[in-house]
C-alpha positions as CSV (number, residue, x, y, z in Angstrom):
1,M,10.4,15.9,18.6
2,K,13.6,16.9,20.3
3,L,16.5,17.7,18.0
4,L,19.9,16.2,18.6
5,N,23.1,18.1,19.1
6,K,23.8,20.3,16.0
7,E,20.8,18.8,14.2
8,K,18.8,21.0,11.8
9,V,15.5,20.4,10.1
10,L,16.0,20.2,6.3
11,W,12.5,19.3,5.2
12,E,9.1,18.5,6.7
13,S,6.0,17.2,5.0
14,K,2.8,19.2,4.8
15,N,1.0,16.9,7.2
16,K,4.0,16.9,9.7
17,R,4.2,13.1,9.3
18,L,7.7,13.0,7.8
19,L,10.7,14.8,8.8
20,L,14.2,15.0,7.3
21,T,16.9,16.5,9.5
22,S,20.6,16.7,9.1
23,H,20.9,13.5,11.2
24,R,17.9,11.3,10.5
25,L,14.7,10.5,8.6
26,R,11.7,10.2,10.8
27,E,8.1,9.1,10.3
28,V,5.3,9.6,12.8
29,H,2.0,7.9,12.2
30,K,-0.7,8.8,14.7
31,T,-3.7,6.7,15.2
32,I,-6.5,6.6,17.8
33,F,-4.6,3.9,19.7
34,G,-1.3,5.7,19.9
35,S,1.5,6.6,17.6
36,R,4.0,4.6,15.5
37,I,7.4,6.3,15.2
38,K,10.1,5.2,12.8
39,S,13.4,7.0,12.9
40,M,16.5,6.0,10.9
41,M,19.9,7.7,11.1
42,L,21.1,8.9,7.8
43,E,24.5,7.2,8.1
44,E,22.7,3.9,8.4
45,L,20.5,4.5,5.3
46,T,21.4,1.7,2.9
47,F,18.8,1.8,0.1
48,C,16.1,4.1,-1.1
49,E,13.5,3.5,-3.8
50,L,10.6,5.1,-5.6
51,H,8.3,2.4,-6.9
52,T,4.8,1.8,-8.0
53,S,2.5,-0.1,-5.6
54,R,-0.6,-1.9,-6.6
55,Q,-3.2,-3.5,-4.4
56,I,-3.3,-7.0,-6.1
57,H,-5.7,-8.3,-3.5
58,F,-8.5,-6.4,-5.2
59,L,-7.9,-8.3,-8.4
60,K,-7.8,-11.6,-6.5
61,K,-11.0,-10.9,-4.6
62,G,-12.8,-10.0,-7.8
63,L,-11.8,-13.2,-9.5
64,F,-12.6,-15.2,-6.5
65,Y,-16.1,-13.7,-6.1
66,F,-16.9,-14.0,-9.8
67,L,-15.9,-17.7,-9.9
68,S,-17.5,-18.5,-6.5
69,I,-20.9,-17.0,-7.5
70,N,-21.0,-18.7,-10.8
71,L,-19.8,-22.0,-9.5
72,A,-22.4,-21.9,-6.7
73,V,-25.2,-21.5,-9.3
74,F,-23.8,-24.4,-11.3
75,M,-23.4,-26.7,-8.3
76,L,-26.9,-25.8,-6.9
77,N,-28.6,-26.6,-10.2
78,H,-26.7,-29.7,-11.1
79,Y,-26.0,-31.4,-7.8
80,L,-27.6,-29.9,-4.6
81,F,-31.1,-29.4,-5.9
82,S,-31.2,-32.9,-7.4
83,A,-30.4,-34.4,-4.0
84,K,-33.2,-36.5,-2.6
85,I,-33.2,-34.9,0.8
86,I,-33.6,-31.4,-0.7
87,Q,-36.4,-32.7,-2.9
88,L,-38.1,-34.2,0.1
89,F,-38.2,-31.0,2.0
90,F,-38.4,-28.4,-0.7
91,G,-39.7,-30.3,-3.7
92,E,-38.4,-29.6,-7.2
93,V,-36.2,-26.5,-6.8
94,Q,-34.2,-25.0,-9.7
95,I,-32.6,-21.7,-10.6
96,D,-34.2,-20.9,-13.9
97,S,-32.2,-19.5,-16.8
98,G,-33.5,-15.9,-16.3
99,S,-32.3,-15.9,-12.7
100,A,-29.0,-17.6,-13.6
101,E,-28.4,-14.9,-16.2
102,L,-29.2,-12.1,-13.7
103,I,-26.8,-13.7,-11.2
104,F,-24.1,-13.9,-13.9
105,Y,-24.5,-10.2,-14.7
106,F,-24.3,-9.4,-11.0
107,S,-21.1,-11.4,-10.8
108,V,-19.6,-9.6,-13.8
109,A,-20.5,-6.2,-12.1
110,V,-18.7,-7.3,-8.9
111,L,-15.7,-8.4,-11.0
112,L,-15.6,-5.1,-12.8
113,S,-15.9,-3.1,-9.6
114,Y,-12.9,-4.9,-8.1
115,I,-10.9,-4.5,-11.3
116,G,-11.8,-0.7,-11.1
117,L,-10.5,-0.7,-7.5
118,F,-7.3,-2.5,-8.6
119,V,-6.7,0.1,-11.4
120,F,-7.3,3.1,-9.1
121,S,-5.1,1.6,-6.3
122,V,-1.9,2.4,-8.1
123,K,0.4,4.6,-5.9
124,K,3.9,5.9,-6.1
125,V,5.7,4.9,-2.9
126,F,9.0,6.0,-1.4
127,S,10.8,3.2,0.5
128,F,13.9,3.8,2.7
129,Y,15.8,1.0,4.2
130,A,18.3,0.8,7.1
131,N,19.4,-2.2,9.1
132,G,16.2,-4.2,8.5
133,L,13.9,-1.2,9.2
134,S,12.0,0.4,6.3
135,I,10.0,3.6,6.0
136,D,7.4,3.5,3.3
137,F,5.3,6.6,2.4
138,Q,3.6,8.5,-0.3
139,L,3.9,12.1,-1.2
140,R,0.8,12.4,-3.5
141,W,1.1,16.1,-4.2
142,L,4.6,15.9,-5.7
143,D,5.2,15.5,-9.5
144,F,7.9,13.3,-10.9
145,E,10.7,15.9,-10.8
146,E,9.9,16.8,-7.2
147,R,9.9,13.1,-6.2
148,E,13.2,12.7,-7.9
149,S,14.6,15.8,-6.2
150,F,13.3,14.5,-2.8
151,I,15.4,11.3,-3.1
152,S,18.4,13.5,-4.2
153,M,17.8,15.7,-1.1
154,I,18.0,12.7,1.1
155,E,21.1,11.3,-0.6
156,D,22.8,14.8,-0.3
157,A,21.8,14.9,3.4
158,K,23.3,11.5,3.9
159,D,26.4,12.4,2.0
160,Q,26.9,15.6,4.1
161,R,26.3,13.6,7.3
162,C,28.9,10.9,6.4
163,H,31.4,13.6,5.4
164,Y,30.8,15.3,8.8
165,L,31.1,12.0,10.7
166,Y,34.3,10.9,9.1
167,G,36.0,14.3,9.2
168,L,36.1,14.9,5.5
169,S,34.1,18.1,5.6
170,N,32.6,20.5,8.1
171,K,29.5,21.4,6.1
172,M,27.2,20.4,9.0
173,D,28.6,22.9,11.6
């Protein structure tokens, strides 16, 4: 990244993905298909947030699979296997109570595994917003005080930048 005129690097993440300079906050996400770069000027930064993110889709999938598996067993036993066409080709077919119980326990195991995924998907996420653009990222290795000081560092950098732009102070020179 090429620095702008009088721009200084204030902070850089361990994996070089995030960069805070005296002028901007920048995220570089490299993939096998190219890079995604988001850069926001500090004077345009309108909102920052540290929040908890949960992957609710794990809970939804677990409930869906649990209900689908058990509903399928019920429907097969009570409606599909009693259909004349099925009886014509396959004879009397029934899921016995032992197999139904085994399928039920399997569906409970699937549900519990998805609940476990949901519980372990909790993450602390930083979100920064400017003019409709947002940068969201995690700094997993930081404890609460370091996370709080990171937000304070960005707020301070923005404050210094705004003072510099509007001629109130020359801290950035």
